[in-house]
N, C-alpha and C positions, 0 to 999 in steps of 0.2 A: 504494500500500500504506500502510495506516495504521500509525503508530508511536504508542504510548501512553506517557505519562510520569506518574510519581507523584513524590512527594517524594524517594524514595530509589532508584527503579527506572526502567529504560527497557524497554518491551516492543517488540521490534524484529524485523526480518528476520534470517535465519540467515546466518552468515559462515563462511568456511573455518576461521577460528581457533576456532570453537565446536566443531568436530568432535571434537577430542581430549578436551576436558572432558565433552562429551556422551557419548562412548563410555565414558569412565571412570565416569560416573554410572550408565550402563546396565549396566555390568559389576559394579557394587556390589550384592551380595545384599541389603544393608540398604535401599538405595534402591528395589530391585525386590521388596521383601518382599511386597507385595500384588499382584504379577504372577506368572504361572506360571514365568517363567524370566528369567535375565539375557540380555542381547543381546551379540552379537559386534560388533566395530568396524564390520564391513560392514553389519550390520543397523541399527546406530545411524546410520551415514552415510546409508543409504537412507531412514530415517525423517526425518532432517533435510531431505533433498532433497524428500520428499513434503510436509513442513510448509511449506517455502519455496514450493513450487509452489502450495499452497493459498492462501498469503498473496498471491502474485502474481495468482492467478486471481480471488479474491474481494475482496482488499484486507484481509482479516482471517482469522484462523485460530489456529494454534499458534505464538505468538511466542517467540523466544528472550528470556530475561530477563537483564538486565545491571544490576549495581550502579552507580549514577551516580558515586559517590565514587571507585571504583577501576577501573571499566571491566570488572570481572570478570563472566564468563558464569557464571550460577548455576543455570540450568535452563530450564524452559518453563512457559508458562501460555497460556490462550487459550480460544477457542470453536471448535466444530466441529459441523456437522450430525450428528445421531444416525445411526449406521450402520443400513442397511436390515436388517430382520429382528429389530430390537429390539421389545419390547412397547409402545413409545411412540415418538413422533416429536417433533422440535423441534431445538433447538440446545443442546449440552452445553458446560459450562465444565469446565476441568480444569487441573491444575498438577502439576509434579514438580520438586523442587529437589535439588541436591547436598547431601549430608549436612552439609557445612561451612556451609550457609546455613540449616539448621534452627534453630528456636527464636528467631528474630529478627523474626518477624512478616512476613517477606517473602512467604510463601505467601498470607496474608490480603490483604496490600497489592496483590499482583499479581492475585489472583483478583478482588478488588473492582474493580480497574481494568477488567479484561476483561468482567466481568458488567455493570458500569455502561455500558461502550461498547455492549454488545449491547442493553441495554434502552433506552438513550438515543439513541445515534447510529444504530443499526440498527432501532430501534423494534420489537424483538422483543416478542411478547406475554408471553413468559416465557423464563427460562434454566433449564436442568436441570443437575444434577450427579449422577454415578453413581460408586459405589465398592463395594468388597467390604464385607460386613457387619462384617468384622473390622477394617477400616481406620478406627479411631477418630480418629486425628489428622486425616485428611481430612474426616471428618464434623464435627469441631470447626471446621475452616475454613469449611465450608458454613454452619454455624450463625452463625459470626462475621460472615459477609457478608450475613446476613439470610435465608438459605434455610430452608425448612421441610421436614421429613421427610414423605414421602408413603408410608406403609406399604402402600397399595394398589398401589404401583408396584414393590415388591420382586419380584425375579425371580432365577431360576437361569441363569447364563451357560452356554449349551449347549456352548461351546468349552472349558469347564473340567471336569475330572473331579470326581467326588465329593470333597469336602474343604472346607477353610476358605475357599478362594477362589471357590467356586462361587456362593454366595448373594450377591446384590448389593442395595444399597439405593438409593432414588431420593430426591433432594431437588429442590425447586422454588423459584423466586423469580419471581413475576409482576410485570410492570411496574406494575400497578394497586395492588399492596400495598406499594410502596416509599415 
């Protein structure tokens, strides 16, 4: 399993000690603002187990993010094959951080490490990122890491009811444009 390091962060496998802070993040309505619901502790634990299984199976996936200076778990970032049934294929980058980690550049730093790993080490032709049309903070991270908005890829999430979370936008970063 790959572990990625940046100046301030470690992207690593999931630990038992991560489950409490991960559950707290997923119970925070502000952290989950662009998702349809908060998660129970059981749902959070199950997601962490799936993420760890993906890391063990492929060597890459949704890593836990830790601050080097303090050892604090602050969220996740990583890469994942796009779900079947989406209107596009490929590998998607994503991130989610605890509110206490917002505004410090951690999302950009972690996302850049994951995307660079995908394009360089995995030799992916491109990496995608998807978010709701209303999630301007994540779209800003996408632009900061060099991604370009692809309006032809916008789509309605069929699992979301009508409302502000249904419309999604697509960003791309091709290996050849870096």
